[in-house]
C-alpha positions as CSV (number, residue, x, y, z in Angstrom):
1,M,0.1,0.2,-0.5
2,R,3.2,2.3,1.0
3,V,4.2,1.4,-2.5
4,G,0.6,2.7,-4.3
5,V,0.7,5.9,-2.2
6,T,4.1,6.6,-3.5
7,L,3.0,5.7,-6.9
8,L,0.6,8.2,-6.4
9,V,2.0,11.1,-5.1
10,V,4.5,10.2,-8.3
11,L,1.7,10.4,-10.5
12,L,0.0,13.6,-9.4
13,L,3.4,15.3,-9.8
14,V,3.6,14.3,-13.2
15,C,-0.5,15.0,-14.2
16,S,0.5,18.5,-13.0
17,S,2.6,19.5,-16.5
18,L,0.1,16.8,-18.0
19,C,-3.0,19.7,-17.8
20,V,-4.2,20.9,-21.3
21,V,-4.6,24.2,-22.8
22,T,-6.8,23.8,-25.5
23,T,-9.4,25.9,-28.0
24,R,-12.9,25.3,-28.9
25,N,-14.5,27.9,-30.9
26,Q,-14.9,31.7,-29.8
27,Y,-13.4,29.6,-26.0
28,I,-10.0,28.8,-24.1
29,L,-10.5,25.8,-22.3
30,V,-8.3,24.5,-19.5
31,D,-8.8,21.1,-18.4
32,G,-11.6,21.4,-20.0
33,Q,-12.9,24.7,-18.2
34,P,-13.6,27.5,-19.8
35,F,-11.4,30.2,-18.6
36,F,-12.3,33.6,-19.1
37,M,-8.4,35.7,-18.8
38,T,-8.0,38.7,-16.3
39,G,-4.4,40.2,-15.6
40,A,-1.8,42.7,-16.7
41,T,1.3,42.7,-19.2
42,Y,4.4,42.1,-16.7
43,S,7.6,42.7,-16.6
44,I,10.7,43.1,-14.2
45,I,12.4,46.5,-14.7
46,P,12.4,48.2,-11.4
47,T,13.2,52.0,-11.1
48,G,16.7,52.8,-12.0
49,K,17.1,49.9,-14.9
50,I,16.2,49.8,-17.8
51,P,15.8,46.6,-19.9
52,D,18.5,45.4,-22.1
53,S,18.3,43.5,-24.9
54,A,16.1,40.9,-23.0
55,P,14.2,42.2,-20.7
56,D,13.7,39.1,-18.2
57,S,17.6,39.6,-16.7
58,A,16.6,40.5,-13.1
59,A,13.9,37.1,-13.2
60,N,16.6,35.0,-11.2
61,T,18.2,37.3,-9.2
62,T,17.4,37.8,-5.5
63,Y,16.6,41.4,-6.3
64,G,13.9,40.1,-9.4
65,R,12.3,37.6,-6.6
66,G,11.4,39.8,-4.6
67,I,9.7,41.8,-7.5
68,W,7.8,38.9,-9.0
69,M,6.7,37.2,-5.9
70,R,5.3,40.0,-4.7
71,D,3.6,40.7,-7.9
72,I,2.1,37.4,-8.3
73,N,1.0,37.4,-5.0
74,N,-1.1,41.0,-5.5
75,M,-2.2,39.4,-8.8
76,K,-3.4,36.8,-7.3
77,A,-5.1,39.1,-4.4
78,I,-7.2,41.1,-7.1
79,G,-8.2,38.0,-8.4
80,G,-5.8,38.1,-11.5
81,N,-5.6,34.9,-13.1
82,T,-2.7,35.5,-16.0
83,L,0.2,38.1,-16.5
84,R,2.0,38.4,-20.1
85,V,6.1,38.6,-19.8
86,Y,7.0,40.4,-23.3
87,S,10.4,38.8,-23.3
88,M,11.7,35.5,-21.4
89,E,14.8,34.3,-23.7
90,S,18.0,34.6,-21.5
91,A,17.6,33.6,-18.0
92,D,16.7,30.3,-15.7
93,H,12.7,31.1,-15.2
94,T,11.8,27.7,-13.3
95,A,11.5,29.6,-9.8
96,F,9.2,32.2,-11.7
97,Y,7.2,30.0,-13.0
98,D,7.3,27.4,-10.2
99,Y,5.8,30.0,-8.4
100,A,3.5,31.5,-10.2
101,Y,1.9,28.2,-11.4
102,A,1.4,27.6,-7.4
103,N,-0.6,30.6,-6.8
104,G,-2.9,29.6,-9.9
105,I,-1.4,32.4,-12.0
106,K,-0.7,31.3,-16.1
107,L,1.6,33.2,-18.5
108,I,1.5,33.9,-21.6
109,V,5.3,34.3,-22.4
110,S,7.1,35.2,-25.3
111,M,10.1,35.1,-26.8
112,W,11.1,38.9,-28.4
113,V,10.8,39.2,-32.3
114,T,10.9,42.5,-33.9
115,Y,9.3,43.3,-37.6
116,Q,11.5,41.4,-40.0
117,N,11.0,40.2,-43.6
118,F,9.4,36.4,-42.7
119,S,9.6,36.0,-46.4
120,D,14.1,35.9,-46.5
121,P,15.2,32.1,-46.1
122,T,17.8,33.7,-43.6
123,I,15.9,35.4,-41.5
124,R,12.8,32.7,-41.5
125,S,15.1,30.0,-40.1
126,N,17.3,32.0,-38.0
127,L,14.0,32.6,-36.1
128,L,12.5,29.8,-36.0
129,S,15.7,27.8,-35.2
130,S,15.4,30.3,-31.9
131,W,12.5,29.6,-31.4
132,T,12.6,25.8,-31.4
133,A,15.1,26.6,-28.6
134,F,13.6,29.3,-26.9
135,V,10.0,26.7,-26.7
136,K,12.4,23.8,-25.6
137,K,13.1,25.7,-22.7
138,E,10.8,27.1,-21.2
139,R,8.1,24.2,-21.1
140,H,6.4,24.6,-17.6
141,P,2.9,23.8,-16.6
142,A,2.7,27.5,-15.5
143,I,2.4,28.6,-19.3
144,L,-0.8,29.3,-21.1
145,M,0.3,30.3,-24.1
146,W,3.2,30.9,-26.5
147,C,3.6,34.3,-27.6
148,F,5.7,35.0,-30.9
149,G,6.8,38.5,-30.9
150,N,5.1,41.6,-30.8
151,E,2.5,44.0,-33.2
152,L,4.4,41.9,-36.1
153,N,1.8,43.2,-38.8
154,I,3.6,46.8,-38.4
155,G,6.4,46.4,-41.1
156,G,6.6,46.9,-44.9
157,N,6.4,43.5,-46.1
158,G,2.9,42.8,-45.9
159,D,0.8,40.7,-43.7
160,G,0.7,37.8,-46.0
161,P,4.7,36.6,-44.8
162,L,3.6,36.6,-40.5
163,F,0.5,34.2,-42.0
164,N,3.1,32.8,-43.5
165,I,5.9,32.0,-41.2
166,M,3.1,31.2,-37.9
167,K,2.2,27.9,-39.5
168,D,5.7,26.9,-38.6
169,V,5.8,28.7,-35.7
170,R,2.5,26.6,-34.4
171,N,4.7,23.4,-35.9
172,V,7.1,23.7,-33.8
173,V,5.1,24.1,-30.9
174,Q,3.4,21.3,-31.9
175,T,6.6,19.1,-31.9
176,Y,8.5,20.2,-28.8
177,D,5.6,21.1,-26.7
178,T,4.7,17.9,-25.9
179,P,2.1,15.9,-25.6
180,N,-0.4,18.6,-24.4
181,P,0.9,21.6,-27.3
182,R,-0.5,25.2,-25.5
183,P,-1.9,27.4,-27.7
184,V,-0.2,30.1,-30.1
185,T,-0.4,33.1,-31.2
186,T,0.8,36.4,-32.1
187,T,0.2,40.0,-31.4
188,F,-1.4,43.0,-33.5
189,A,-1.2,46.4,-33.6
190,D,-4.8,47.6,-34.2
191,R,-3.6,49.1,-37.6
192,D,-6.3,48.0,-40.6
193,L,-6.9,44.8,-38.1
194,S,-10.9,44.5,-40.5
195,S,-9.1,44.2,-43.5
196,T,-6.0,41.9,-42.0
197,I,-8.7,39.4,-40.5
198,S,-10.5,39.5,-43.6
199,T,-7.9,39.5,-46.1
200,F,-5.7,36.3,-44.8
201,Y,-8.1,34.1,-42.1
202,S,-7.9,31.7,-44.0
203,Q,-4.6,31.8,-44.0
204,S,-4.6,31.3,-40.2
205,S,-4.1,27.8,-38.8
206,G,-0.7,29.4,-37.8
207,F,-2.9,30.7,-34.6
208,D,-4.6,28.9,-32.8
209,V,-5.9,32.7,-30.7
210,F,-6.2,35.8,-32.1
211,S,-4.5,38.6,-30.2
212,F,-5.3,42.3,-30.3
213,Q,-3.6,45.6,-29.2
214,I,-6.3,48.0,-29.2
215,Y,-5.7,52.0,-27.9
216,R,-8.8,53.4,-29.6
217,G,-9.7,55.8,-26.4
218,N,-12.4,54.5,-24.2
219,T,-14.1,51.9,-25.7
220,F,-13.0,49.8,-28.9
221,Y,-16.2,50.6,-30.8
222,N,-17.3,47.9,-33.1
223,L,-13.7,45.8,-32.9
224,F,-15.7,43.3,-31.9
225,K,-18.7,43.0,-34.3
226,D,-16.4,43.2,-36.7
227,F,-14.2,40.8,-35.7
228,N,-17.0,38.2,-35.6
229,A,-18.1,39.1,-39.4
230,T,-15.5,36.9,-40.4
231,V,-14.1,34.4,-37.9
232,K,-17.8,33.8,-36.6
233,L,-17.0,32.4,-33.1
234,Q,-14.4,29.5,-34.6
235,K,-11.9,31.1,-32.8
236,P,-10.7,32.9,-29.3
237,L,-10.2,36.7,-29.2
238,L,-8.1,38.3,-26.5
239,I,-7.1,41.9,-26.2
240,T,-3.3,41.2,-25.2
241,E,-2.8,45.6,-24.1
242,F,-4.8,48.3,-23.7
243,G,-6.2,51.1,-21.6
244,C,-5.1,54.7,-21.0
245,D,-2.7,56.4,-18.5
246,A,-3.1,58.0,-15.2
247,F,-1.1,61.4,-16.2
248,D,-3.5,63.9,-16.5
249,N,-1.1,66.7,-19.2
250,N,-3.1,69.4,-19.6
251,N,-3.4,69.8,-15.4
252,N,0.1,68.4,-14.9
253,R,-1.0,66.1,-12.3
254,E,-1.6,62.6,-11.6
255,D,-6.1,62.1,-11.7
256,Q,-6.8,58.1,-10.4
257,T,-10.2,58.9,-10.9
258,Q,-9.9,59.3,-14.6
259,H,-7.5,56.4,-14.9
260,A,-10.4,54.3,-13.5
261,N,-13.2,55.6,-15.5
262,W,-11.8,55.1,-18.8
263,N,-10.2,51.4,-17.9
264,M,-13.4,50.6,-16.6
265,K,-15.1,51.0,-19.4
266,L,-13.1,49.2,-21.2
267,W,-13.0,46.2,-19.3
268,N,-16.9,46.2,-18.8
269,E,-16.5,45.8,-22.9
270,I,-14.8,43.3,-22.5
271,Y,-16.8,41.7,-20.1
272,S,-20.2,42.0,-21.9
273,N,-18.3,40.3,-25.6
274,S,-17.1,37.4,-23.6
275,A,-19.3,35.9,-26.0
276,I,-16.8,36.9,-28.6
277,C,-14.0,37.8,-26.5
278,A,-12.4,35.6,-23.9
279,G,-10.5,38.6,-21.7
280,G,-7.9,40.2,-21.7
281,L,-4.7,41.9,-20.5
282,S,-4.7,45.8,-19.3
283,F,-1.2,47.6,-19.8
284,N,0.4,47.2,-17.7
285,Y,0.5,46.1,-14.1
286,A,2.6,48.5,-12.7
287,D,4.9,51.8,-13.7
288,E,8.2,51.7,-15.6
289,W,10.4,54.8,-15.7
290,W,12.0,54.0,-18.0
291,R,10.1,54.4,-21.1
292,C,10.0,57.9,-21.8
293,D,13.9,58.5,-21.6
294,K,16.0,55.1,-21.0
295,T,19.3,57.8,-20.0
296,R,16.7,58.6,-16.5
297,P,15.4,55.7,-15.3
298,S,15.7,56.9,-12.1
299,V,13.2,60.2,-12.5
300,H,9.5,59.2,-13.3
301,K,8.4,61.3,-15.8
302,N,5.0,62.8,-17.9
303,C,6.7,62.2,-21.2
304,G,5.1,61.1,-24.3
305,N,2.5,61.6,-27.5
306,T,-0.4,62.9,-28.3
307,A,-2.7,60.6,-28.2
308,S,-6.8,60.0,-28.6
309,A,-6.8,56.7,-26.5
310,S,-6.4,59.0,-23.4
311,F,-8.6,60.8,-21.3
312,D,-6.4,64.1,-21.6
313,N,-5.3,63.3,-25.6
314,Y,-2.1,62.7,-24.1
315,W,-0.5,59.2,-23.6
316,N,2.4,59.2,-20.9
317,E,3.3,55.5,-20.6
318,E,5.5,55.9,-17.4
319,W,1.8,56.7,-15.8
320,S,0.5,53.3,-17.1
321,G,0.3,51.1,-14.7
322,L,-2.3,49.4,-12.2
323,Y,0.3,50.3,-9.7
324,S,2.9,53.6,-9.2
325,V,5.7,52.7,-7.8
326,A,8.1,54.7,-5.8
327,P,12.2,53.5,-4.7
328,N,12.1,51.5,-1.4
329,P,14.3,53.7,0.9
330,T,15.7,50.4,2.3
331,S,18.5,49.9,0.1
332,G,17.8,46.5,-1.8
333,G,14.8,46.4,-1.4
334,P,12.1,46.3,-4.5
335,D,10.3,48.9,-5.2
336,I,7.5,50.5,-3.5
337,L,3.5,49.6,-5.0
338,T,1.0,51.4,-4.2
339,P,-2.8,50.4,-6.1
340,R,-4.6,52.7,-7.9
341,S,-7.7,53.4,-7.8
342,I,-8.5,51.0,-11.0
343,V,-7.3,48.2,-9.0
344,T,-10.6,48.1,-6.3
345,N,-12.7,48.2,-9.0
346,L,-11.3,45.0,-11.2
347,T,-10.7,43.2,-7.7
348,K,-14.9,43.7,-8.1
349,L,-15.5,42.8,-11.5
350,W,-12.7,40.1,-11.3
351,S,-14.0,38.0,-8.5
352,N,-17.2,37.3,-11.0
353,S,-16.8,35.7,-14.5
354,P,-18.4,37.0,-17.1
355,Y,-19.3,33.1,-18.6
356,P,-22.5,31.3,-17.1
357,K,-22.8,28.3,-15.3
358,D,-24.2,26.4,-17.9
359,I,-21.8,27.8,-20.6
360,L,-20.1,24.3,-21.6
361,T,-23.8,23.1,-22.2
362,T,-23.6,25.3,-24.8
363,I,-20.4,25.0,-26.5
364,P,-20.1,22.1,-29.0
365,P,-19.2,18.8,-27.9
366,K,-15.9,18.4,-30.2
367,P,-12.8,21.2,-29.2
368,T,-10.6,21.6,-32.1
369,P,-7.6,20.0,-31.8
370,T,-4.4,22.0,-31.5
371,S,-2.4,19.1,-32.6
372,S,-3.3,15.6,-34.0
373,S,-1.6,13.6,-31.2
374,S,-4.2,12.5,-28.7
375,Y,-4.1,14.5,-25.2
376,I,-3.9,12.8,-21.6
377,T,-5.7,14.8,-19.7
378,C,-5.4,15.2,-15.1
379,N,-9.0,14.0,-15.5
380,S,-7.9,10.5,-17.5
381,M,-4.6,10.3,-15.1
382,L,-6.1,10.6,-12.0
383,L,-8.3,7.9,-12.6
384,V,-5.4,5.6,-14.0
385,M,-4.0,6.5,-10.8
386,L,-7.0,5.2,-8.1
387,M,-7.1,2.5,-10.6
388,I,-3.2,1.7,-9.7
389,V,-3.1,2.4,-5.9
390,W,-6.8,0.6,-5.9
391,F,-4.8,-2.8,-7.9
392,M,-1.5,-2.5,-5.2
393,A,-3.7,-2.7,-2.1
394,M,-6.0,-5.8,-3.5
């Protein structure tokens, strides 16, 4: 019997790495249950620091651990379930992944890719080689989804080559993220999205999920209607960046009330369109002081550009966080975070899923497979475990 219990424990640990993420029409499923994404974009760049070629360089230092442990705890406490990290190439992220997984926070992990000529054979080969190494290195049950680059539809070579290379990007995940490959996406900037999707949707087999980054003000306008006119609930849509900053450039002061009002209108639209959209991620989790001027990362600056996306028609990217940031007076300590007003509102909103309890009865019974291989689910593994323990106890 002792051997059986030991085996059960071992198999439970194995099962934790086999819990599957799939897509079914417009839904993302985690172990067969609809998953509505709530959370924020995230990077580990404290005050006084700037990103290097891989902005995750602090991820596994003692200083970095203090930051991401604090932030994962915060996200869990306010009811968020996902963080999206832009670049995860250089460091060992095992401890970060383990802590997120233990606290129920899922991750969208990205390899940083800038727009390139994806039709060039050499460029394409080098990118896919790097992507293969990335997927092999980063595999972990905390990962919800793989993301190839950021806003790669901004470039001069057209969107056709991007849709084409994404087929190979997804094939890499199918080959190396086994036995249960996670979904694959890349993020689109808000540039002719309706036209792009209608033109290239028939070539979108490399996308398990569409991810849009939208800055249109305090509404998404016809985004969801336009998207569904082409996709017709056949693939999930995520809003992987959106929002406005908290600085009122007209009056030279922070305005948390306007910040909360504008961002909550957007979140409420996402919830209201949950029949089409599978969730969103606020930009950004916390203020980052390097964004306006990398030569002065120790100063919180009000600089940016004119933009109708913000309530003051000016975009101050260093003030875009759900949390404001201040240097820690204790040397070596992580920055001091203070939740802005919006956090109280989000905590209330995120405490409830927009999906009705009987949502599974409305979803067609056969999921769209993300690979040709058979999935090993946690439920089937648990059944096998119980049968083995029962047999050994006989």
